Residue, then its C-alpha position, 0 to 999 in steps of 0.5 A: m220698918a219702911p223701905p228707904t227713900y232716895t233723892p236724885g243723885q244720892v249714892l246708895s250704900y252697899t247695905d241698902c243695896n244688899s238689904w233691899f234690892t237683893p233677895e236672900a235665896a237658897y237653892k238645892t244643888a243635890d238631893t237630901s234623903r231622910a229615912s226612919t224619922t218623923t222628927r223634923a230637922a233643918d234642911p242643910d241647904l234651905t236656910v236664909p238670913v233675916a234681919a231684926n225688925a223686918v218684913y219679908d215676902v217669902r216663897c218656897y218650892l219643894s220637890y219631894q219623892s217618897g220612893n215606891t212606898s206609899g204612906i210616906g208623907l212630907n212633914f215640914a215647918f220653918t224655924t225662925p228667930a224668936g217673936v216672928s209673926g206673919r201669914w203663910g199658905a201652902a199649896y200641896r196635894v191633899a190625897g194620895d195619887a191613885g194614878t200609875t204615874t207621877n202626878a196622875g191623880p184620879a179624875g174628880t179628885v181635888d189635887f191641891a189645898w191651900s192651908g193658911t196659918a200664923a207664925t208664932g213662937g219661932t215655928w210655922n207648923g205646916p201640914a203633912t202631905p200624902g205619901d204615894g210613891h211619886s214625885h210631888s211639889v209643895l208651894i209655900e208663900g207668905t209674909l214673915i215679920t221679924a221682931g227684935t232678933a235677927g237670925s235664919l229662916t230655915l226649912a225643917w222637915a221629916q217623914d210624916s210616917s216613919s219608914a226605912t224608905n228614903l223621903v227625898i227633898q230633890n235638887g232644884s227646891k228653893l227658898i227665897a225671902l225678899r225684904v219688903g219692910 
């Protein structure tokens, strides 16, 4: 669906203002912890409604912490209404942190990768990130194209390797979907 066009002096309806000028946004005000699970589940905060037959510019920032236990990576995906399509990419750390402080990787090591894939069948399967006991971030950007069904775009996540140590998606993480078509 193409964005609407307006004429000078036309009064905009509230539905146009809400659908086209205001992004759908979700923001974490508190940490969410998960332990001893590799089964992805919906995040309680990072979900936004999406309309049927629409196109969205999607951006997501995740801050996560795996305690002081190495090997607990973040396994993430999005759940969507049936029949979606689009392209996504994620920038994230591809190897464990060999440094002794948060975000201090060894010299010469590639710190981030861009992974692109198509959304199909209601789920976008993201890669798993490394676990090394430090705080890390994942940046996700893409285009979501919905079919004839409205619904929600929701982050689903779990530990990549099961551990009794909590994996935490930290407050300040966010999900934004701006309708562009």
